[in-house]
LOPA-252164 format. One line per 4 residues: their letters; for each residue y, z, x of N, C-alpha, C. Coordinates in steps of 0.2 Angstrom, whole numbers, plus 5000, padded with zeros to 4 digits. Layout:
BEGIN
A	Y,Z,X,Y,Z,X,Y,Z,X ~ ...
This chain:
BEGIN
ALFT	4896,5045,5014,4900,5040,5015,4897,5033,5015 ~ 4900,5028,5012,4897,5021,5012,4897,5018,5018 ~ 4902,5020,5023,4902,5017,5030,4905,5022,5034 ~ 4904,5021,5041,4907,5025,5046,4912,5021,5050
PRRA	4918,5022,5050,4923,5017,5053,4921,5017,5061 ~ 4921,5011,5064,4921,5011,5071,4928,5009,5074 ~ 4928,5006,5079,4935,5006,5083,4940,5002,5078 ~ 4946,5005,5077,4951,5002,5073,4956,4999,5077
QHKE	4959,4994,5074,4965,4990,5077,4971,4992,5074 ~ 4976,4994,5078,4983,4996,5075,4988,4991,5076 ~ 4991,4988,5071,4996,4983,5071,5002,4985,5068 ~ 5008,4983,5070,5014,4984,5067,5015,4980,5061
GPRG	5017,4984,5055,5017,4980,5049,5025,4980,5047 ~ 5026,4979,5040,5033,4978,5038,5036,4985,5038 ~ 5043,4985,5040,5047,4991,5041,5044,4996,5045 ~ 5040,4994,5050,5038,4999,5055,5031,5002,5053
AIKI	5028,5000,5048,5022,5003,5046,5016,5002,5051 ~ 5011,5006,5051,5005,5005,5055,5000,5002,5051 ~ 4998,4996,5052,4992,4993,5049,4986,4994,5052 ~ 4981,4998,5049,4975,5000,5052,4970,4995,5050
LLPA	4966,4991,5054,4961,4987,5052,4954,4989,5055 ~ 4950,4991,5050,4943,4993,5052,4938,4987,5052 ~ 4934,4986,5056,4930,4981,5056,4925,4981,5050 ~ 4923,4975,5047,4918,4975,5042,4912,4978,5044
IPAI	4909,4983,5039,4903,4986,5041,4899,4986,5034 ~ 4893,4985,5035,4888,4985,5029,4888,4991,5026 ~ 4888,4991,5019,4887,4998,5015,4880,4999,5015 ~ 4878,5005,5015,4871,5008,5014,4868,5005,5008
RTNQ	4862,5002,5008,4858,5000,5002,4861,4994,4998 ~ 4866,4991,5001,4869,4985,4998,4870,4980,5003 ~ 4871,4974,5000,4873,4968,5005,4880,4967,5006 ~ 4884,4972,5003,4892,4971,5003,4894,4973,5010
QYLL	4900,4971,5012,4903,4973,5018,4911,4975,5016 ~ 4913,4980,5019,4920,4982,5018,4925,4982,5024 ~ 4931,4979,5023,4936,4979,5028,4942,4983,5026 ~ 4944,4988,5029,4949,4992,5027,4956,4990,5030
FEWA	4961,4989,5025,4968,4988,5027,4972,4994,5025 ~ 4974,4998,5029,4978,5004,5027,4985,5004,5030 ~ 4990,5005,5026,4997,5006,5028,4999,5013,5028 ~ 5000,5015,5034,5002,5022,5035,5009,5023,5037
LPAR	5013,5028,5034,5020,5028,5036,5021,5030,5043 ~ 5026,5028,5047,5027,5030,5054,5029,5037,5054 ~ 5026,5040,5059,5028,5047,5060,5035,5048,5064 ~ 5040,5047,5060,5047,5048,5063,5051,5049,5057
DDFP	5057,5052,5059,5062,5054,5053,5067,5048,5051 ~ 5067,5043,5055,5072,5038,5054,5070,5032,5049 ~ 5064,5034,5045,5062,5029,5040,5067,5028,5035 ~ 5069,5021,5033,5074,5020,5029,5074,5024,5022
LAHK	5080,5027,5021,5080,5032,5015,5079,5029,5009 ~ 5081,5022,5008,5080,5019,5002,5072,5018,5000 ~ 5068,5019,5005,5061,5018,5004,5057,5024,5005 ~ 5060,5030,5005,5056,5036,5006,5054,5038,4999
AEGF	5047,5041,4999,5044,5043,4992,5048,5049,4990 ~ 5049,5048,4983,5053,5054,4980,5049,5057,4974 ~ 5044,5061,4976,5039,5064,4971,5036,5059,4967 ~ 5032,5054,4970,5029,5049,4967,5024,5051,4962
TTKE	5024,5049,4956,5019,5051,4951,5018,5045,4947 ~ 5012,5044,4944,5011,5039,4939,5012,5042,4932 ~ 5011,5038,4927,5012,5040,4920,5007,5046,4918 ~ 5002,5046,4922,4997,5052,4921,4999,5058,4925
NKSM	5005,5058,4928,5007,5063,4932,5002,5065,4938 ~ 4999,5060,4941,4994,5061,4946,4996,5058,4952 ~ 4994,5061,4958,4997,5058,4964,4993,5052,4966 ~ 4987,5052,4967,4983,5046,4970,4982,5041,4964
FQIR	4983,5035,4965,4982,5030,4960,4977,5025,4963 ~ 4972,5023,4959,4967,5019,4962,4966,5013,4957 ~ 4965,5007,4961,4965,5001,4957,4959,4997,4960 ~ 4955,4994,4955,4949,4990,4957,4951,4983,4954
IHGR	4950,4978,4958,4951,4971,4956,4945,4967,4956 ~ 4943,4964,4950,4937,4959,4950,4940,4952,4949 ~ 4936,4948,4952,4938,4941,4951,4932,4936,4954 ~ 4934,4930,4956,4929,4926,4959,4932,4923,4965
GGQG	4927,4921,4970,4930,4918,4976,4935,4912,4975 ~ 4940,4912,4978,4945,4907,4977,4951,4909,4973 ~ 4951,4915,4970,4956,4917,4965,4961,4922,4969 ~ 4960,4923,4975,4965,4928,4979,4964,4935,4978
VVSA	4958,4937,4976,4957,4944,4975,4958,4949,4981 ~ 4956,4947,4987,4957,4951,4993,4965,4951,4994 ~ 4968,4945,4994,4975,4945,4995,4979,4949,4990 ~ 4977,4950,4984,4980,4954,4979,4980,4961,4981
AEML	4974,4963,4983,4974,4970,4985,4978,4972,4991 ~ 4979,4967,4996,4983,4968,5002,4990,4968,5000 ~ 4992,4963,4996,4999,4963,4993,5001,4969,4989 ~ 4997,4972,4985,4998,4978,4982,4999,4984,4986
SVAA	4995,4984,4992,4996,4990,4996,5002,4989,5000 ~ 5005,4983,5002,5011,4982,5005,5017,4984,5000 ~ 5016,4982,4994,5022,4984,4989,5022,4991,4989 ~ 5017,4995,4989,5017,5002,4988,5020,5005,4994
FLEG	5018,5002,5000,5021,5005,5006,5029,5004,5007 ~ 5031,4998,5004,5038,4997,5004,5042,5002,5000 ~ 5039,5006,4996,5042,5011,4992,5041,5018,4995 ~ 5038,5018,5001,5038,5024,5004,5031,5028,5003
KHAQ	5026,5024,5001,5020,5027,4999,5015,5025,5004 ~ 5009,5029,5005,5004,5028,5009,4999,5023,5004 ~ 4996,5018,5007,4992,5013,5003,4986,5011,5007 ~ 4981,5009,5004,4975,5007,5007,4972,5001,5003
AVPS	4970,4996,5006,4967,4990,5003,4960,4989,5006 ~ 4955,4989,5002,4948,4988,5004,4944,4982,5001 ~ 4945,4977,5004,4941,4971,5001,4933,4972,5002 ~ 4930,4969,4998,4922,4969,4998,4920,4962,4999
FGSE	4916,4961,5004,4913,4954,5005,4906,4954,5004 ~ 4904,4950,4999,4897,4949,4998,4896,4941,4999 ~ 4894,4938,4994,4893,4930,4995,4900,4927,4996 ~ 4901,4923,5001,4908,4920,5002,4909,4913,4998
RMGA	4904,4911,4994,4905,4905,4991,4910,4905,4986 ~ 4913,4899,4985,4918,4898,4980,4915,4900,4973 ~ 4919,4904,4969,4916,4906,4962,4912,4912,4962 ~ 4909,4914,4967,4905,4920,4967,4909,4926,4966
PVVA	4906,4931,4962,4910,4937,4960,4913,4941,4967 ~ 4919,4943,4966,4922,4946,4972,4926,4953,4969 ~ 4926,4958,4973,4929,4964,4971,4933,4967,4977 ~ 4939,4970,4975,4943,4973,4980,4946,4979,4977
FCRI	4948,4984,4982,4951,4990,4979,4957,4992,4983 ~ 4961,4996,4979,4968,4998,4982,4969,5005,4980 ~ 4971,5009,4985,4973,5016,4983,4981,5017,4985 ~ 4984,5021,4981,4991,5022,4982,4992,5030,4982
DDKP	4996,5033,4987,4997,5040,4986,5003,5042,4990 ~ 5006,5048,4988,5012,5050,4992,5010,5054,4998 ~ 5003,5055,4999,5001,5058,5005,4996,5054,5009 ~ 4994,5055,5015,4990,5051,5019,4983,5051,5015
IRLR	4980,5045,5015,4974,5044,5011,4968,5045,5016 ~ 4963,5050,5014,4958,5051,5018,4951,5048,5016 ~ 4951,5046,5010,4945,5042,5007,4944,5035,5011 ~ 4938,5033,5011,4937,5027,5015,4932,5023,5011
EPVL	4929,5026,5005,4924,5022,5001,4927,5018,4996 ~ 4923,5013,4993,4926,5009,4988,4928,5013,4982 ~ 4932,5011,4978,4935,5014,4972,4929,5014,4966 ~ 4927,5020,4965,4922,5021,4959,4924,5023,4953
EPDT	4930,5026,4953,4933,5029,4946,4941,5026,4946 ~ 4942,5020,4945,4948,5017,4945,4953,5020,4939 ~ 4959,5020,4941,4964,5021,4936,4966,5015,4932 ~ 4965,5009,4936,4967,5003,4933,4962,4998,4935
LIVQ	4960,4993,4930,4955,4988,4932,4960,4981,4931 ~ 4959,4977,4936,4962,4970,4935,4957,4965,4935 ~ 4956,4962,4930,4951,4957,4929,4954,4950,4930 ~ 4953,4946,4935,4956,4940,4936,4951,4934,4933
DPTL	4945,4936,4931,4941,4931,4928,4937,4934,4922 ~ 4939,4933,4916,4936,4937,4910,4929,4935,4909 ~ 4926,4929,4912,4919,4928,4911,4915,4933,4915 ~ 4918,4937,4919,4914,4942,4922,4912,4948,4918
FNAI	4915,4948,4912,4913,4953,4907,4906,4952,4905 ~ 4904,4946,4905,4897,4945,4903,4892,4945,4909 ~ 4894,4946,4915,4890,4946,4921,4889,4953,4924 ~ 4895,4957,4924,4895,4963,4927,4898,4969,4923
DLFN	4896,4975,4924,4898,4981,4920,4905,4983,4923 ~ 4910,4979,4921,4917,4980,4924,4920,4987,4923 ~ 4918,4990,4917,4921,4996,4915,4918,5002,4918 ~ 4913,5001,4922,4910,5007,4925,4915,5011,4929
GLTD	4916,5018,4927,4920,5022,4931,4927,5022,4929 ~ 4929,5018,4924,4936,5018,4922,4938,5024,4919 ~ 4944,5027,4921,4946,5034,4918,4948,5033,4911 ~ 4947,5038,4907,4949,5038,4900,4956,5037,4899
SGYL	4960,5038,4903,4968,5036,4903,4969,5030,4907 ~ 4964,5026,4909,4965,5020,4913,4969,5014,4910 ~ 4970,5010,4914,4973,5003,4912,4969,4998,4913 ~ 4969,4993,4908,4965,4986,4909,4970,4981,4909
LINT	4970,4976,4914,4974,4971,4914,4970,4964,4915 ~ 4970,4960,4910,4965,4954,4910,4969,4948,4911 ~ 4967,4943,4915,4969,4936,4915,4966,4932,4910 ~ 4970,4932,4904,4967,4928,4898,4973,4927,4893
GKSI	4972,4922,4889,4976,4921,4884,4973,4922,4877 ~ 4967,4925,4878,4963,4927,4872,4964,4934,4870 ~ 4962,4935,4863,4963,4942,4861,4957,4946,4864 ~ 4958,4953,4863,4952,4957,4865,4946,4956,4861
EALG	4947,4955,4854,4942,4953,4850,4938,4947,4852 ~ 4942,4942,4854,4939,4936,4856,4935,4936,4862 ~ 4937,4941,4866,4933,4942,4872,4927,4947,4871 ~ 4927,4950,4865,4921,4954,4863,4921,4961,4867
IQNA	4926,4963,4869,4926,4970,4872,4930,4975,4869 ~ 4931,4974,4862,4935,4979,4858,4932,4986,4858 ~ 4925,4986,4858,4922,4993,4858,4923,4996,4865 ~ 4922,4992,4870,4923,4995,4877,4929,4998,4878
VAHL	4935,4996,4875,4941,4998,4877,4944,5002,4871 ~ 4940,5004,4866,4943,5008,4860,4946,5014,4862 ~ 4943,5017,4868,4945,5024,4870,4951,5024,4874 ~ 4954,5019,4876,4959,5018,4881,4966,5020,4876
PAGH	4971,5023,4879,4977,5024,4875,4980,5018,4873 ~ 4984,5018,4868,4988,5012,4866,4993,5010,4872 ~ 4993,5003,4872,4998,5001,4878,4994,5000,4884 ~ 4988,5003,4885,4985,5003,4892,4980,4996,4893
VCSV	4980,4992,4887,4976,4986,4888,4981,4980,4887 ~ 4981,4976,4892,4986,4971,4893,4982,4964,4895 ~ 4984,4959,4891,4981,4952,4893,4987,4948,4895 ~ 4986,4944,4900,4991,4939,4902,4988,4933,4904
PATD	4991,4927,4902,4988,4921,4904,4990,4919,4911 ~ 4987,4923,4916,4990,4922,4923,4988,4915,4926 ~ 4982,4913,4925,4981,4906,4928,4985,4901,4925 ~ 4987,4901,4918,4991,4896,4916,4998,4896,4919
IALT	5001,4903,4920,5007,4904,4923,5007,4901,4930 ~ 5002,4903,4934,5001,4900,4941,5001,4893,4941 ~ 4998,4889,4936,4998,4882,4936,5005,4879,4935 ~ 5008,4883,4931,5015,4880,4930,5020,4881,4936
HVKR	5019,4887,4939,5024,4888,4944,5022,4887,4951 ~ 5015,4888,4952,5012,4887,4959,5009,4881,4960 ~ 5007,4878,4954,5003,4872,4954,4996,4873,4957 ~ 4993,4879,4957,4986,4880,4958,4984,4886,4954
PVPN	4977,4886,4952,4975,4891,4948,4973,4898,4951 ~ 4978,4901,4954,4977,4907,4958,4981,4912,4955 ~ 4978,4917,4951,4982,4922,4947,4984,4928,4950 ~ 4983,4929,4957,4983,4936,4959,4991,4938,4959
AVLL	4995,4934,4962,5002,4937,4962,5005,4938,4955 ~ 5003,4933,4950,5005,4934,4943,5003,4941,4940 ~ 4997,4943,4942,4994,4949,4939,4998,4955,4942 ~ 5000,4954,4948,5004,4960,4951,5010,4961,4948
GALA	5013,4956,4946,5020,4956,4942,5018,4960,4935 ~ 5013,4958,4932,5011,4961,4926,5009,4969,4927 ~ 5006,4970,4933,5004,4977,4934,5010,4981,4935 ~ 5015,4979,4938,5021,4983,4939,5024,4984,4932
AVTG	5024,4980,4927,5027,4981,4921,5022,4986,4916 ~ 5016,4985,4917,5012,4989,4912,5010,4996,4915 ~ 5010,4997,4921,5009,5004,4924,5015,5008,4927 ~ 5020,5004,4929,5025,5007,4933,5023,5010,4939
VIKI	5017,5009,4942,5015,5012,4948,5019,5009,4954 ~ 5021,5003,4953,5025,4999,4958,5031,4996,4955 ~ 5036,4994,4959,5042,4991,4956,5041,4983,4957 ~ 5044,4979,4952,5044,4972,4953,5047,4970,4960
DSVV	5052,4973,4962,5056,4971,4968,5051,4972,4974 ~ 5047,4977,4974,5042,4978,4979,5037,4973,4979 ~ 5035,4971,4973,5030,4965,4973,5033,4959,4976 ~ 5039,4958,4974,5042,4952,4977,5043,4952,4984
EAIE	5044,4957,4987,5045,4958,4994,5038,4957,4998 ~ 5033,4960,4994,5026,4959,4997,5024,4952,4997 ~ 5025,4949,4992,5023,4941,4991,5027,4938,4997 ~ 5033,4939,4998,5037,4936,5003,5034,4937,5010
TKFP	5031,4943,5011,5028,4945,5017,5022,4941,5018 ~ 5018,4940,5013,5011,4937,5013,5012,4929,5013 ~ 5017,4926,5009,5018,4919,5008,5025,4917,5009 ~ 5027,4917,5015,5034,4915,5016,5036,4907,5014
GKVG	5042,4906,5012,5044,4899,5011,5043,4897,5004 ~ 5042,4891,5002,5041,4888,4996,5035,4891,4992 ~ 5030,4892,4995,5024,4894,4992,5025,4902,4989 ~ 5028,4905,4993,5030,4912,4992,5035,4912,4986
QANI	5040,4908,4986,5045,4908,4980,5042,4906,4974 ~ 5037,4901,4974,5034,4899,4968,5030,4905,4965 ~ 5026,4909,4969,5022,4915,4967,5027,4920,4965 ~ 5033,4921,4968,5037,4926,4965,5040,4924,4958
NAAR	5041,4918,4957,5044,4916,4950,5038,4917,4945 ~ 5032,4916,4947,5026,4917,4943,5025,4924,4941 ~ 5026,4928,4946,5025,4936,4945,5031,4938,4941 ~ 5037,4936,4942,5042,4938,4937,5041,4936,4930
VAYE	5039,4930,4929,5037,4928,4922,5032,4933,4919 ~ 5027,4935,4922,5022,4939,4920,5025,4946,4918 ~ 5029,4948,4923,5033,4955,4922,5037,4955,4916 ~ 5041,4950,4915,5045,4949,4909,5041,4949,4902
MVRT	5035,4945,4903,5031,4944,4897,5028,4951,4895 ~ 5026,4955,4900,5023,4961,4898,5028,4966,4895 ~ 5034,4965,4898,5039,4970,4896,5042,4968,4889 ~ 5040,4962,4887,5043,4959,4880,5037,4958,4876
PVLQ	5035,4963,4871,5029,4962,4867,5029,4956,4863 ~ 5035,4953,4861,5035,4947,4857,5032,4941,4861 ~ 5035,4941,4867,5032,4935,4871,5025,4936,4872 ~ 5022,4942,4873,5015,4943,4875,5011,4941,4869
EVAN	5013,4942,4863,5010,4941,4856,5010,4933,4856 ~ 5015,4930,4857,5015,4922,4857,5010,4919,4861 ~ 5010,4922,4868,5006,4919,4873,4998,4920,4871 ~ 4997,4926,4867,4990,4927,4865,4988,4924,4858
A	4993,4921,4855,4991,4918,4848,4987,4912,4849
């Protein structure tokens, strides 16, 4: 195991969830630290029926779905993983967010992980074989091996208005199924609606459309939980724009032209 959990704090989360926070603990042989946010379903029978899991599966008909998010400091990578875990919980699933803390300076590479399952999640290590990669800063393609561990049937979601060929990654993604590689100009959408270059919520809207692993309404509620008020509404509007863009291939082609 990359770390051994020490004393955990349990806090009440949305809709009676149990939020388990494990203290940041250095990983063996690295300078990274990990802090675990886990949303566990309450052990009771009166959980709202509308949010009970009903045979949750992904498009690959697989129970656990693992996401790895790459970006840079200041882009909301950690918040993206936490909001994603909340969105999954709101659908009656167990979810876990594992942010990684290395250098904390603005612009430094940052990675966070999320697991979603219809059963309690026992894994505690970072995601090594993701079903989905979210790349919030495409310049990282030239700095890090982002594709390491990505499953053959995985998804790739990139914050860019450029084509795959312009990014120079066409060979790296050639093995992925059709429709599993998606680019969205998330920063531009965020600047339009949020007035800040923070693409995290935008990409969660796109994730809901491209994978179907979560619903856009759950993303909206998770954003409201994280960012109440006008900031939250602006992020919700941006997420919905990305969701519709991915659902409408013509709009996506225009954005990438």
